[in-house]
N, C-alpha and C positions, 0 to 999 in steps of 0.2 A: 857346255856352259850356256845357261839361258840368261845370264845377267846382261843387262843393257845399260848404256850410259845415258843418264838424263841430266839436263841442265836446269838451272833455276829460271831460264828464259821461257816465257809463255808465248805460244803462237796464237794470235787472235785474229779472227776475221769479223768485220762488222759490215753488215749490209752486202755480204758476198764478196768483199774486198779485204785483202790482207792489210793490216795497219801500215800506213806509210812509215818510213824509217823515222821521220821527224816526230811522229806521234808515238811510235814504238819505244823510242828512247826515253819518253816521259813516263812510261809505265813502270811504277815502282812496286806494285804489289797486285797479286791476283789470286783468287782462290775459287775452287769449285766444291760445293757441298751437295753431294748426291745421296739420295736415300730411296728406300722402297716405301710405298704407302704415303709419301708426301712429295710435292714437287721439288726437284733439285734446284739449287740456287747458285749464283755466281756473283763475284764482285771484282771490279777492276779499279785500281787507284792510280791516277796520273798526277804528276807534279805539274801544277798550273800556275806558275808564278805570274804570267802575263794575263791570266784569266780570259784567254781568247781561244781555248780549244774548241768550244762548241761553235764559235763563229768560223774558225779556220777549217774545221772538219765537220761539215754539216751532216755527214753520215752517222755521227754520234748523236743519235736521237732516240726518243722513246718509241718503241715498236720495231726498231731495227733488229734484224737477225744477227745473232752472235754465235760463233763457233770457237771453242777454246780447246787447244791441243797442246801436248808437250813436244819438246824437241828430243828426238831419240837418235843418238849417234849422229847428231848434226842435221837430221832430217825431221820434217814435220811428222809427228806420230798420229796414231788413231785418235779422233776427237774424244775428249772426256765429257763434253756437254755441248749440246746444240740447243740454244734458247733464244730469248728475246729480251731486249732492254725494257725494263719497266719503271726505272727510277733514275734520276740524276740528282747529285748532291754536291755541294761545295763545303769542304771542311777546311777551316782556316784557324791558324794559331800563330804564335810568335815566329815560328820557323817558316811560315809561308802558307800558301793555299794549295789545296788538292781538289781535283775533280774525282768524285766517286760515282762509278757507274754500276748499277745493280740490275739484276734480272733473274728470270727463272726459265726452266725448260717449258715447252708448250703446255705442260700440265696446268700452269697458272690460269689458262683460259677456262678450265673446268671449274675454277673457283670464283669466277667473275659474277655469277648471278645465282640466285636461289630459284628453284623451279618446282611447281606443283604439277605433277603429270602422272599418268597411269600407262603402263605398258602391258597390255593383255596378251596372254598366250605367247610369251617370248622367253628365251633363255637369257642368262646373264651375258653371254657372249654376243647374242643378238642386240641386246640393249647397248653394249659397249660400242658396237659398230654404228648404231644409230646416233648415239651422243657424240661420237667422234666426228661423224659427218656434220652434225649441227654446229660443232665448234671448229670445223675446218682443220681437223687433226689427221696426221698421217698414221696409219696403222702398222705396227710391227708384229710381234708375236701375240696372237690372241688365241688362247687355247679354247676349244669348244667345250662348253659346259652342258650337262645333261638335264638339270632340273628345269622344267618348264613352269613358269609362274602363271597362274590363272590371271592375276593382276598384280604386277610389281608396282608399288606406289612410291613415287619420289615426293616425300611430304615436306615441301617447302625447304629443301636443303640444296646445297650446291651440287652440280653434276659430279664433282670430285668425291664429295662425301657419299653420294648415292652409289657411285661405282665402287668406292672403297667398301661400303657395306656389302655390296654384291660379291666383291672379291673375298671378303671374310666368310660369307655364307657358302661360297663354292671352293674354299680352300686354295685360293690363288692370291697373288699379290698384284697391286696396281703400281705401275711406274712408267717412266719414259727412258728409252735406251739412249746411248750417247749420240745417236743420229736424230734424236728428237721425235722418235716414233713411239706411239702408245704401246705399252706391253701389259698384257693381262694373262699371267701365267704363273705356274708354281715356281718356287725357288728350288735350286738344287739342294739336296740334303747334305748336311755337314759330313756325312760318311763318304762323300765323293771327293773330299779334299785329298791332297797328296798323302801318301803313307808317312807314318812317323819316322821312318828311316830316311826320308828324302831331305837332303840339306837345302838351305835357302839358296845356295849358289846354283842349284839345278831347277828351281821352280819359283816363279814370282809369287806363288800362293803359299809359301812357307814363311812364317814370321818367326825368326830365330834370335833369341837373346845372345848377344855377343857377336852377332853378324849384321843383321839389318834392323833389328828392333832397337829403337832409341829410348823409348819411354813407354811405360804402360801403367794401367790401373785395371786390375782384374779382381772381381769379387764373386764369391758364391754365398748364397744365403738360404736359410730354411724359412725365412719370413714369407708367409703367403703360400707356402707349399702344402699340398694336400695329397692324400693317397688316390683320390678319385674325384672327378668332376661330373656333375649331372645337370640335367635340364628337365623341365616339366612343362606340360601344356594341356590343352583340352581339345578333343575331337568332337565338334558339334554334331556332325552327321551320325557318328556312332554313339554319341552320348557317353563318352568314357575318357578317363584321364590318360594322359600320355607321359611317359617317363623314359629316360635313358641315362646310362652311366658310362664313363670312359676312364680308364686308369690314367693318372697323371704322374707316373713314376719315371718316364723317360721322355727325351725330347729329340726330335729328328733334326733340330737346328743346332743343337749343342751336344757333342759327344766327347765329354771330358773324362778325367780320371774318376770322377764321382758323378752319380746320377741324382736327380732331384728326389727320387724315392728314398735313397739312403739318407738324405739330409733331413727329411721329415719324419723318418721312422722313430728316432729317439723320443719324439714328443707324442707318440700314440697315433691311432687312426684318426683321420680327419677327412672331411668332405666339403665340397663347395657346390652349391646348386644355383643355377640361374633361373629366376622366375619373373624377371622384369619385362620380358618380351612375350606377347601372347602368341605362342606357337600353336598351330592348328593341325599339323600332320606329324606322323611318326618320323618321317624323313627329316623334317626340320628339327625336331627334338634330338634325334640321334646326331645330326651334324653339329648342333649347338653344343652338345656335351663333348664331342671330340674337339671342337674348336676351343672350347673353354679349357679342356685338359692341355691342349697344345700351348695355349697362351700362358697358363700357369706354369707348366713345366719349362717353357722357354724363357721364363723370367728368373730361374734359379741362379743364373750366372750372367754377369755383364762384363764386357771387355772393351777397353779403350786403349789402343796401342799406337804409338807413333813409330813409323819406319822410314828409312831413307826413301825418297820419292819414288813411287811406283804407280804409274797411271794404269797399269793392268788390274790393279785392285779396284773393284767396283761393287756396288750393292748387289746382294744376291749371290756373290761368289763364295764358295766354301774355302776356308783357309785352315792351315795347320799351325798350331802354336807350339813352339819347342823351347826348352830351356827355362820355362816358367816355374817348374817344380810342381809337386803334388799339392793340391788336386786340380791345378789349373791347366795343365797341359792337355791338349786334345784337339778336336776339330770343331770349327765354328762356321756358321753361315753369316757373312757380313750383312748388316742391315743399313749401314751408312758408311760413307767414305768422304774424307775432306782432303783435297789436294791444295797445298799452300805453296805459292811461288812468291819470293821476296828478293829484291835486289840485295846482293851481298850476303845472302843466307842460303843454306842448303834447301833444295826442294824436299819437302816433307809431306808424307801422307799419313793421315790419321784414320784409323779403321775402328768402327764401332760395331759391337754386337749388343743389341738391346731388346730383342723380341719385337713386340708391337709397340713398345714405349718409344715415342718419337724423340730421340736425342739430337735433333737437327735444329737449325735456327728457325725453320718454319714451325717445328713442333713446339719450341719455346714460345714463339710469337702467338700461336693459336691458344695458348693458355690451357690446353686440355678441355676446351669447351666441347659440349656435346654436339655431335654431328646433326642430330635431329632433336631440337628442343621439344619437350612434351607439349601436346595440345592442351589448351585450357580445359578446365573441368567439364563444362557443357558449352554448346554452341548451337546456333540455328542452322538449318539446312533446308533445301527444297527437294522434295521427292522427284526423281527423274524417271524411274522405271519401277513397275510393280509386278512384272511378269516373271516371277521367280521360277527358274527352270526346275527346281527341286520341290516347288509347291509347299514351302515351309513358311509362307507369309513374310518373306524378306523383301526388301526394297533396295534400290540404289539411290544415292544422294549426290547432289551438287551443293557446293559451298560458295555462294556468290561473294562472300566477304574474303574468300581465299583465292579463287581462280574462276575464270570464265569458261574454262574448257575441262577441268578435271571432274571425273565422275567416279564415285567410290565403287568398291566391289559390293556384292550383295551383303547386306547387313540385317541383323535380326531386329524385330520390332517387339518391344515389351508388351506383353499381353496379360490378361487375367488368368495366367497360366495354370497348368495342372494337367497330369496325365489323364486323358479322356475327360477333361473338365475344362473349366475356364471359359475362354471365349476368343474370338478373332475379330479385331477391329483394325483394319488396314487403312493407312492414309492413301489419298488419291495422288496421282501424278500432278505436280504443281503445288501440293500442300506444303505449308511451312511447318516444320517439326523441330522439336528440341532433341538433340542427341548428345551422348557422352562418348568418351573414347577409352577403350580398354587399356589401362596402364599408360594413358597418354598417347596412344598410337593412332595416327590418322588412318591407318590401314584397317582399323578395327572399331568402327563406330557402332553404337546401338541407338535406336530410336526410342526415346522415352515417352514422348507425348506429342500431340498436335498443338499448334499455336494459332491463335486468331490474330488478325492484323487489321489495318485500315481498309482492306478490300474484302478479306474473308472474315465473315462475322458469324456468331452463333445462330443456329436455326431459331427463329422467334417462336413464342407461344402462339398457338393458333387463334386464341382469343385476344391477343394483344396484351396479355398480362406481363408487366415488366419482370425481369429476372430478379431484381432487388426492389423491395418495397421502398418507394421514395420517402416515406415518412419514418418508418421504424428502422430501415436499413437491413431488415431480415431478408434472407433469400426466399423468394416465392416458389421457385421450382428448379428442378434439375432434370436434365434430359439426355437421352441418347438419340442421335439422329443420323439417318443415312443421306447419301448424296441426293436422293429424290425427295427428301423431306419426310420419310417415314420416321415416326418418333415414338419413343417410350418416355413418357413424362411423369415425373414424380412431383406432385403438386402439394405444397405445404401451405399455400395461401388460404386464409380463412375469410377474407373480405368478400369474396364472390361466391362463397358457399360451394366451392369446387374442389376441396381438398381430397386427395386420393391419387389414383394411378390412372393414366389415360394412354391408350394406344391409338394412334391415328395414322392413316396412310397419307402420302404426300399430297394427293389431290383433295383430301378432306372428305372423301365419299364413304369412308368406313371408319367408325370410331367405336372403341370399347372403353367405357368409362366405369371404373370402380370408385364410386362416390362414397368417401368416408363420412361426409357430413350427413347424408340421407341414408347411409347404409344401403346403397342401391347399386346394382350393376346394370348399366345401360349399353345395349348394342344397337348401333344405328348404321344402316347401310343404304346407299342409294341404289343398290342392286339386290342380288339374292343373298339369303342367309341359309346355310345348310348345316344341319347337325346330323352327323353320321356316327354310328357305333357298330363295330363288327360283331359285338355281342349285345348286351342289354343297354338300353338308354332309359334312364329314370329321371322324371321331372316331378319334384315334390314342392308343395307350397303349404306353409303353415296356415295361411289364410285363403283368400280367393285365388283361383287360377283362371285367367281369361285368355282365350284364343280368339283373335279378331283378324279377319281377312277382308281386304277391300274387294276381292273377287271371290272365286270359288274356294271352298275349304274341302280338301280331300283327305280322307283317312283310309289307308289301306294296310292290310296285313297278309302275310303269307299263310298265317294260321288263323285261329279263332280271335274274335274281337269281343272283349268283355267290358261292359260299361256298368259300373256299380255306383249307386248313390246312397248315402246314409239317410237321406230324407227324400223329399219330392224329386222326381225325375221328369223333366219336361222336354219335349221336342217340338219346336215351332218352325213353320216355314211360311214365308210370305207368299208362296205360290203352291204348286202341286207338291205333295210329299209322297214319295214312292219308297216302298220297302220291298225289295226283290231278293229272292233266294233261288238258287238252282235246285235246292232240296226243300225239305219241309220247313214250315214256320210254326213255331209253338209259342203261344201266349199263355202264361200262367200267372195266377194272382191268388194270394191268400184271402182276398176279399172279392167284392163284386167287380165285374168288368163291364164297363159301359161304352157303347159305341154310339156316338151322337153325331148327327150331321144335319145341317140346314137344308141339304138337298137329299137326293136319293142315296140309298146304301145298297150296293150290289155285292152279292156274294156268289161267285161263280167258280166252278172247278171243272177241270177236264175229267176228273174222276168223281168219286163219291164225295158228298158233303155230309158230315156227321155232326149232329148237335146232341150232346149228351148232358143230362142234368141229373143230379142225385135227388132232386125234388121235382116240383112242377115246372113245366116249360111253357111259357106264354108268349104268344106273338100278338101284339096289339097294334092296331092301326085304325086311324079315323077313316081310312079308305079301304079299297079292296086289297087283299093279300093274295097274290097269285103264286102258286108253286107249280112249276112245270117239270115233269120228269117222266121218262119212259118207265120208271120204276113203279112198284105197287105202293099205294097209299093205305095206311091203316089208321082209322079214326082221324082221317084228314091229314095224317102226318106221314111223310115219306118213310117207307119201310124197306 
């Protein structure tokens, strides 16, 4: 026989000391409300007719450690809860006054503040240990998790809500054991409960009607049940959609006479898909689908049963339910247990099975509020890092209005996108930018644009032209500018006759101006200008073409040079003019050829000199004409 005798007397230690007899006799009621996924609570009620308990017993104070245990066979049993006093209350009516002492297990410390923090390259179990240390919490069972987060973000939520989210993502549960130690582990499956042939007299984990079950409310429902659950996401690196599905026809937490799949089948195929979270990896999507399927299937049945006091019943313990009839009999994993001790009444234990729906006092008090309220539509941020390891033009951000220390993961910057098109305009470190959050998630920001402020101002027009005309109110110009002041300026102003497009370097030493007003293109450089073409280069002018050089003008070609003129062709030099050729030089004219010089004219050749004329050839000179040659002269002419 495993049955033990429990009394309605509660054993209480406050501040490490057992309640003095004088105070213990004033204890009229006490209860412990323990749950998974929410902190466990306790309450002690003392008859305080003289209103002097707090003065007489100073150990009864906020912050004092409290340990609540049952009496088992006349001896103190195993603690049901180890916690801390968090509130004191006086309750008075016509019958008298009572002192009410309330408290929670150490998990309440995780609810005391909201935190904005990032945890790079850590697993969920690593983060649990870190936050436990920050909150001075003792560790119990912490199962090692495998998923390594590149950056796990705690988006201005409490440590408890953050760890609860990590627990759900890693298929474990968050709670504190009766010794007050943090537990981050899986619940035992309902299938591990005692066999259906085991009587309640042989196991404390059998709830049997007609034996230890006093009252119950059991329900099964097809509401909200689906055949399968799914999740979707987007893989930015692979540029592809992510999806996963998981059947929701059975539950590992409830193994009853009927399964959730059988309840939903009469109403046809149905499916539930979660899309409100921006998942980015296949592993996240797969786990989300499984978790959703478990949550849905685990809600098809709810159980609330009162049994004769049994402190061995605890959250996370599988129990067997007998004598309830079809389809309610089966095995269930408890999610909440409430032990009630009252003077003059039987010690009673209430056991609850509710899936992830919090049927505890804390769950009711929280009102079902979201653990992480969505971020507002858009917000400002400061760029903290632009060295994207993937070279995708991403940046990291800080939010000075939110935290002094938190830095986001790498987030994408909105561009003039397009495959092999668009452009890349990245903000600098320290720039103020406008960002939006994917489905309200702080972990997934996108940079939409840059913002100017009292210190960072737009790059001004090089000529001092105001961006907005002070008289008409029209925009004079728009521009793109780099950190060094290199600008592409689109000028619409007419007042200064400069409408058009202008490109200018930051130092102002090189300008290309496409002047709409004069229909002119001007290139100005304080250095060199080079025009290079790997094939042909063509320069055409409908009017005059002028080439002017302050120094030498050199024209060279790897092949022939042809200069053609439709009319007069003139070559003038302010000094000596040389025409040199390594081969022959040929001068041809359809008319006369005249060679005139104010000085001497010399014609010399290393070889022969030939003068040929189709008619007479005359050499006239007011002075002597001398022809010297070792060759023969015929009629005074070299032959």
